C-alpha positions as CSV (number, residue, x, y, z in Angstrom):
1,M,110.7,124.1,36.8
2,K,114.3,123.3,36.3
3,T,115.8,123.8,39.8
4,L,114.6,122.4,43.0
5,L,115.9,122.9,46.6
6,V,115.5,120.3,49.3
7,P,116.4,121.2,52.9
8,V,117.1,117.8,54.5
9,A,116.4,117.2,58.1
10,R,115.7,114.0,60.1
11,H,111.9,113.9,60.4
12,T,109.1,111.4,59.7
13,L,108.3,112.7,56.2
14,L,111.9,112.7,54.9
15,D,111.3,109.7,52.5
16,S,108.2,111.4,51.1
17,V,110.1,114.7,50.6
18,L,112.9,113.1,48.7
19,D,110.6,110.9,46.6
20,T,108.4,113.9,45.8
21,A,111.4,115.9,44.8
22,V,112.5,113.2,42.4
23,L,109.0,112.9,40.9
24,A,109.0,116.6,40.2
25,A,112.6,116.6,38.9
26,R,111.8,113.7,36.5
27,R,108.8,115.7,35.1
28,F,111.1,118.6,34.0
29,D,114.6,117.1,33.9
30,A,115.4,119.3,36.8
31,S,118.4,119.7,39.0
32,I,117.9,119.0,42.8
33,E,120.1,120.6,45.4
34,G,120.1,119.3,48.9
35,F,121.6,120.6,52.1
36,G,121.5,119.7,55.7
37,L,119.0,122.0,57.5
38,R,120.0,122.6,61.1
39,P,118.7,125.2,63.5
40,A,120.7,128.4,64.2
41,L,121.5,128.5,67.9
42,A,119.3,131.6,68.3
43,E,116.4,129.6,66.9
44,Y,116.8,126.8,69.4
45,V,117.3,127.8,73.0
46,P,114.7,125.9,75.1
47,V,114.3,126.9,78.7
48,D,113.6,124.6,81.6
49,M,110.7,126.4,83.2
50,V,111.0,124.4,86.4
51,G,114.7,124.7,87.1
52,G,115.3,128.0,85.3
53,M,118.1,126.5,83.2
54,T,118.7,127.3,79.5
55,W,119.8,124.4,77.3
56,V,121.6,125.2,74.1
57,R,122.0,122.7,71.3
58,D,125.5,121.3,70.7
59,E,126.6,122.7,67.4
60,E,129.0,119.9,66.8
61,V,126.1,117.4,67.1
62,D,124.2,119.5,64.6
63,L,127.1,119.4,62.1
64,V,127.3,115.6,62.4
65,E,123.6,115.3,61.9
66,A,123.8,117.5,58.8
67,R,126.5,115.3,57.4
68,D,124.4,112.2,58.1
69,C,121.6,113.9,56.2
70,G,123.9,114.2,53.2
71,G,124.3,110.4,53.3
72,L,120.5,109.9,53.4
73,F,120.0,112.4,50.5
74,T,122.7,110.9,48.3
75,A,121.5,107.3,49.0
76,A,117.9,108.3,48.0
77,M,119.1,110.0,44.7
78,D,121.3,106.9,43.9
79,R,118.4,104.6,44.7
80,H,116.2,106.5,42.2
81,G,118.9,106.5,39.5
82,V,119.4,110.3,39.6
83,A,122.8,111.3,38.2
84,R,125.2,113.6,40.1
85,D,125.4,117.1,38.6
86,S,129.1,116.5,37.8
87,A,128.4,113.2,36.1
88,D,128.1,112.5,32.3
89,A,127.1,115.8,30.9
90,G,125.5,114.2,27.8
91,R,123.1,112.2,29.9
92,G,119.5,113.5,30.1
93,G,117.2,113.4,33.0
94,P,117.2,114.9,36.5
95,R,120.5,115.5,38.4
96,Y,121.4,116.2,42.0
97,R,124.1,117.9,44.0
98,W,124.8,118.2,47.8
99,R,125.8,121.4,49.4
100,P,128.0,120.4,52.4
101,D,128.7,123.9,53.8
102,A,125.3,125.4,54.3
103,P,125.0,127.9,57.2
104,P,122.5,127.0,59.9
105,G,119.0,128.4,60.3
106,D,115.7,128.9,58.4
107,G,116.9,132.4,57.5
108,F,119.6,131.0,55.3
109,L,117.0,128.6,53.8
110,A,114.6,131.4,52.9
111,Q,117.4,133.5,51.3
112,H,118.9,130.5,49.4
113,A,115.5,129.4,48.1
114,R,115.3,132.6,46.1
115,L,117.6,131.0,43.6
116,F,115.4,128.0,42.9
117,N,112.1,127.5,41.0
118,A,110.6,125.7,44.1
119,T,111.6,124.3,47.5
120,V,110.4,120.8,48.5
121,V,109.4,120.4,52.2
122,G,107.3,118.0,54.2
123,R,103.8,118.8,55.4
124,P,104.2,120.2,59.0
125,G,102.8,118.4,61.9
126,S,102.4,118.9,65.6
127,G,103.8,115.5,66.7
128,E,107.4,114.8,67.7
129,G,109.7,114.3,64.7
130,T,107.4,115.9,62.2
131,P,108.6,118.8,59.8
132,R,108.6,122.2,61.4
133,M,106.0,124.8,60.5
134,T,108.7,127.5,60.9
135,T,110.7,126.0,58.1
136,L,107.7,126.1,55.7
137,E,106.8,129.7,56.7
138,A,110.3,130.9,56.3
139,V,110.3,129.9,52.6
140,L,106.6,130.9,52.1
141,F,107.0,134.4,53.4
142,E,110.6,135.3,52.7
143,S,111.8,133.6,49.6
144,G,109.4,135.0,47.0
145,R,109.3,131.5,45.5
146,P,106.8,128.6,45.8
147,L,106.8,125.5,47.9
148,I,106.1,121.9,46.9
149,I,104.7,120.3,50.1
150,A,105.1,116.6,50.2
151,P,102.3,114.6,51.9
152,P,102.9,112.1,54.7
153,T,102.8,109.1,52.3
154,T,105.0,109.2,49.1
155,P,102.7,110.0,46.1
156,A,102.7,107.8,43.1
157,S,102.8,110.8,40.7
158,I,102.8,114.6,40.7
159,G,101.2,117.0,38.3
160,E,99.1,114.7,36.1
161,T,95.8,115.8,37.5
162,V,96.0,119.4,38.9
163,M,93.4,121.1,40.9
164,I,93.6,124.9,41.5
165,A,92.0,125.8,44.8
166,W,90.7,129.1,43.5
167,N,89.4,132.0,45.7
168,G,89.9,135.0,43.4
169,S,92.8,136.4,45.4
170,T,96.1,138.0,44.5
171,E,97.9,135.2,46.4
172,T,96.2,132.5,44.4
173,A,96.7,134.3,41.1
174,R,100.4,134.5,41.9
175,T,100.6,130.8,42.8
176,V,98.9,129.8,39.5
177,A,101.6,131.7,37.6
178,F,104.3,129.8,39.6
179,A,102.5,126.6,38.7
180,A,102.6,127.2,34.9
181,P,105.2,124.4,34.2
182,F,103.0,121.9,35.9
183,L,99.9,123.2,34.2
184,R,101.5,123.0,30.8
185,A,102.4,119.3,31.4
186,A,99.2,118.2,33.1
187,S,96.7,115.8,31.6
188,R,93.8,117.4,33.5
189,I,93.3,120.8,35.1
190,E,90.4,121.6,37.3
191,V,89.8,125.1,38.8
192,L,87.5,124.9,41.8
193,G,85.9,127.7,43.7
194,V,84.0,127.5,47.0
195,D,81.4,130.2,47.5
196,A,82.2,130.7,51.2
197,G,85.9,131.1,50.5
198,M,85.8,133.6,47.6
199,V,87.2,137.2,47.9
200,P,86.4,140.0,45.4
201,G,88.0,138.8,42.1
202,P,87.4,136.6,39.1
203,S,85.4,133.4,39.4
204,A,86.8,129.9,39.0
205,E,85.0,129.7,35.7
206,E,86.7,132.9,34.5
207,M,90.1,131.6,35.7
208,A,89.6,128.4,33.7
209,A,88.7,130.4,30.6
210,A,91.8,132.5,31.0
211,L,93.9,129.3,31.1
212,N,92.2,128.0,28.0
213,R,93.1,131.2,26.2
214,E,96.7,130.3,26.9
215,G,96.3,127.0,25.1
216,L,95.6,124.8,28.2
217,S,92.5,122.7,28.8
218,A,90.9,123.6,32.1
219,Q,87.5,123.1,33.6
220,G,86.1,125.6,36.1
221,R,83.3,125.2,38.6
222,T,82.1,126.7,41.9
223,L,80.5,124.7,44.7
224,A,78.5,125.7,47.8
225,A,80.3,124.9,51.0
226,G,77.2,124.1,52.9
227,R,78.2,123.1,56.5
228,R,81.7,122.0,55.4
229,A,84.8,124.1,55.9
230,V,86.2,125.5,52.6
231,G,89.5,123.6,53.0
232,E,87.5,120.4,53.5
233,V,85.7,121.0,50.2
234,F,88.9,121.5,48.3
235,L,90.5,118.3,49.7
236,T,87.4,116.2,49.2
237,E,87.0,117.3,45.6
238,A,90.7,116.9,45.0
239,E,90.6,113.3,46.2
240,A,87.5,112.6,44.2
241,I,89.2,113.4,40.9
242,G,92.5,111.7,41.8
243,C,94.3,115.0,42.1
244,D,98.1,114.6,42.4
245,L,98.9,118.3,42.7
246,L,96.8,120.9,44.6
247,V,97.7,124.5,43.7
248,K,96.8,126.9,46.6
249,G,97.6,130.5,47.4
250,A,98.5,130.7,51.1
251,Y,96.9,132.9,53.8
252,T,94.6,135.2,51.9
253,Q,93.4,135.7,55.5
254,S,96.0,136.7,58.0
255,R,97.9,133.8,59.8
256,L,96.6,135.1,63.2
257,R,93.0,135.0,62.0
258,Q,93.5,131.5,60.6
259,M,95.0,130.3,63.9
260,I,92.0,131.6,65.8
261,F,89.1,130.9,63.4
262,G,90.6,128.4,61.0
263,G,90.9,128.8,57.2
264,A,91.5,126.9,54.0
265,T,95.3,127.2,54.1
266,S,95.5,125.9,57.7
267,H,93.1,123.0,56.9
268,I,95.1,121.9,53.8
269,L,98.4,122.1,55.7
270,A,96.9,119.9,58.4
271,H,95.1,117.3,56.2
272,A,96.4,117.2,52.6
273,T,97.2,113.7,51.3
274,M,98.5,114.9,47.9
275,P,101.4,117.2,47.0
276,V,100.5,120.9,47.3
277,L,102.1,123.7,45.4
278,M,101.8,126.8,47.6
279,A,102.9,130.4,47.5
280,H,102.1,133.7,49.2
């Protein structure tokens, strides 16, 4: 986990996103690249349904905001004592750089994210000023790389106690592979299955045994959901063991089905209080 990408936009979770990125970078002496995320004009053309007028964002305003985001990013890195990528080459530890010329749009983000081990974003919300779900989904479905999703409150640590939200699926198996650097560095690994959320595939106990054969130390168990939602079980158990990184394969069920009926991914995206490593 040597390269991290951070799209920087003004939202309520920005401090947590930057702090989470630094925590992850320190764990692996990683390089952090930041850039100002601004919407492409085609992505942001709101319509006044009463007056029939279309309002297009001012691109110059977006450019100024992107430059301001660069100042916020650099200040956060300096505050944490992270060195610039061009600084003393002999100095160890994490480094950062700012890309000032990034094109607008989530499409660019998804493509650029393919060059990095992970992209750090904030947990989406429905309120004004919260991170956009479209940004998360662009990376999730189009980058081929994992996300580290920062919680609303800055975590104290990341990756010491890891829980794998296991359901036997291809998506979760792929996410576990992406999480290998964290798993190798973790003090505790728990593989949790929930009976109501399993698909045909290996059990949580079998996944834990497979990790142990790789030289890790993992515990596996499967719980009955009872009347609780599967995602609720995962988060409750994660909080109970002091989990500071939840590993979750995203959308084993289709997004449409989860929007209508709910699902573990949707529940975790709405309620997680710890960092989540997620991939599809």
